N, C-alpha and C positions, 0 to 999 in steps of 0.2 A: 606868214611864211618868210623864210630867210631870203635875203636879197641876192639873187643869182641872175644877173641881167641876161646871160646867154641862154637861159631857159624861159624867158618871158614869152607869154602868149598874148598878143595884143589885138589880134584880128577878131572883130565881133562875131563873124560867122563861125569861127572856130569855138568860141565860147558858147554860142548857141548850140552848136553841134554837141558839145560836151554835156550841156544841160539836157538836150533832147534825148541823148543816149543813156543818161544816168539820172533819171528823174527823182530818185530817193535822196533827199538832201537834209541838211541840219540847219535849223534856225537858231541863232545865238543872239540873246538880248542882254544889254547891260541895264538892269532895272534898279529901282530904288532898293529892292530887297537883295540885290546881288546879280550874279551871272545866271541866266536861265537858258537851257538848251532843249530843243525838241526836234523830232524827226517826222517829216511829212513828204509826200510826193508833190512835185511841182511840174507844171507845164509852161511852155513858152506861149504867151498870148500873141496871136497873129495880129500884126499892125493893121490899123485901119487906113483908109485913103489919106487922112490928114495927119497920120502919125509918122514919126521919124523912123525909117526902116532900120537904122542903126541902133535904135533904142532896144535894150534888153528888158522885156517886161515878163515877170513871173506871176503866175496865178496858182493858188492852192487854197487850202482850208486848214483850220486847226480845230481840234475837239475842245469844247468848253470844259474847264475854264482856262485853257491855255492862253486865250486872248487877254485874260486879266493877268496871268502870270508873266506874260511877255510885255505887258503894257502896250499892246499893238496899236499903232497909230500915233503914239506919243513921242516916239523917237526912232532913230535909225536902227536897223537890225542887220546882222551879218548872215548870209546864206552860204553854206559851204557845200560845194558839189564835188564829189570824188569820182573820177573816172578810173580806168584800169590802173593798177599799181602792183608792185611786187618786188621781192628781194632779188638782187642781182649778185650772184656768188662770184668771188674771185676765181673760182674754178674755171670760169669762162674767160678769164683774162690771161695775158702772158704771165710767166712766173714772177717777173719783177713787179707786177701790179697785184698786190695782195689785199687791198682795202676794199671791202664790199660796199654796196650802196643800195638805195631803194629808188627805183624808177616809178614815176607817177604822172598823172595828168589831173590837175586840181584847179578849181576856181573859187575864189572868195568874192562874193558880190554883196554890195551894200545898197540899202534903200529904205525909205520909211513906208511901212505897209499902209495901204488904204483898205479900210474895212468895206466889204461888199454888202449890198442890200440882200435881203432874203432871196429875191428872185435871181439876182446875179450869182449868188452863192450856189443856188440850186442848178443854174446853168453850168457853172464851172464843175460842180460835182458830177453832173451828167457827162461833161466832156472828159473828165478824168476816167470815169468808168468806161466810156466808149473808147478812149485811147488805149486802155490796157486790154479791153475785151476784143478789140478788132482782130487779134490774131487767133482767137479761140475758134474752134470748129462751129460752135453755136453761140455767138456773142449774146451776153445778157445786158439789158439796158434798164435804166431806172424807170423808163416808160412802161415797163411790165406792170408796175403798180405805183403810179405816180403819187397817189394819195399817201400811201405808206412811206414812200421815199421822201416826200416833203415833210412828213411828220418826223422822220429820223434825222433829216437835214437840220432841224432846229437845234440839234445837239452840236452843230458845227458853226464856225464863223469863217466866211470866205475872205481871202485877202488878195490884193494885187500889189506887187512890188515893182515900181519903176526903178531899175538899177541906175544909180547915179555914178557909180565907179566900181571897178573890179580889179582884182589882182589874180592873174592866172599864170600857171606854169605847166609846161610840157617838158618834164625832165626825162629824156629818153636816150641817154648815152650819146647825145650829139657831140660830146667832147672826146669820144673814143675813135680810134682808127677804124676804117671800114671793116677790116678783117675781124676786129674785136666785136664790133656790132653784129657781124654775121654769127659769131659764136654765141653771143648773148641771145640773139633771136632763136638760134637752134636750141639752146638750153631751155628757153621759155616754151618752145613748141614740143619739147621732149616729154617724157613721162616721169620725170624726177619730182622731188618734193616741192620744187618751186616753179613748176610748170604754170604758165599763164598765157594761153593763146591770145587773149584779148590784149594783153600788154605787148606781145609780139606784133600783133596787127598794128598797134599804134606806132611802134618803132618802124615797121615797114612803111607805114604811111608817111611818116616824116622823112624817111630816107628817100622815098620815091620822088619827093618834090625836087631834090637836088642836093649836091654835096655842100653843106653849110653847117657851121657849128652855132649859128645864131637862129634860135627858133622864131625870132621875130621875122626873119626872112623865110624860113622853112614853112611857117604856118601862114604866111601871106600878109604883107603890109598893106593890102589893097584898101581895107576899111578899118579905120582906127576908132577907138573909144577911149575915154579916160581910164587909164590903168595905173593903179598904185604900184610903187616900186618895191616895197619890202617883200621878200619872200624866198622860198623853196628849200632845198636841202643841200647836202654836201655833194660835190661833183661826182 
């Protein structure tokens, strides 16, 4: 991501919130055969009593043979998490501001995957299913037929990624005047071709914290983690 310090998101809690709300992520590996990318759902692992509460730990699985294609466990991988995003039209700007942009909330997270045992993998698969099924009227669980579920689980490999560094951005028009932000939010909440209520919600959330053009303040400097500097988009 492009280096735009005023959109940096360095609060661990905010990065965790982004992952929790947008679990479908992209894994990118630089392997001996070249660049490999795959897409899987991730969950945040709840820290244990002896774990660092500021540590971001991701758990997921890949379908075989992706563990070989990515050379999982042999080197660092990049996990890309994409939150709400959308086109911001200059129709929502004053006449003299005519250059459009793209607002987004995005995180790049790095870590070396740990391959899980068969039992741990099955537990994580069960947690993934339970996580997404919990909002259904009649949730389905792998426990319905554990024998069959365990047999199917052999086609997957569980992974745990302890994030060692991240680079996150909340580019949400913090550099615009309040009245312009109002117009952008109204446009995103409208029924036009670029309507995006979720993106409008993110902009409202940042604005409600207080008037600042620095997302490092707006999104909370309370808890820090190692965040890389390169990133984001044009203002």
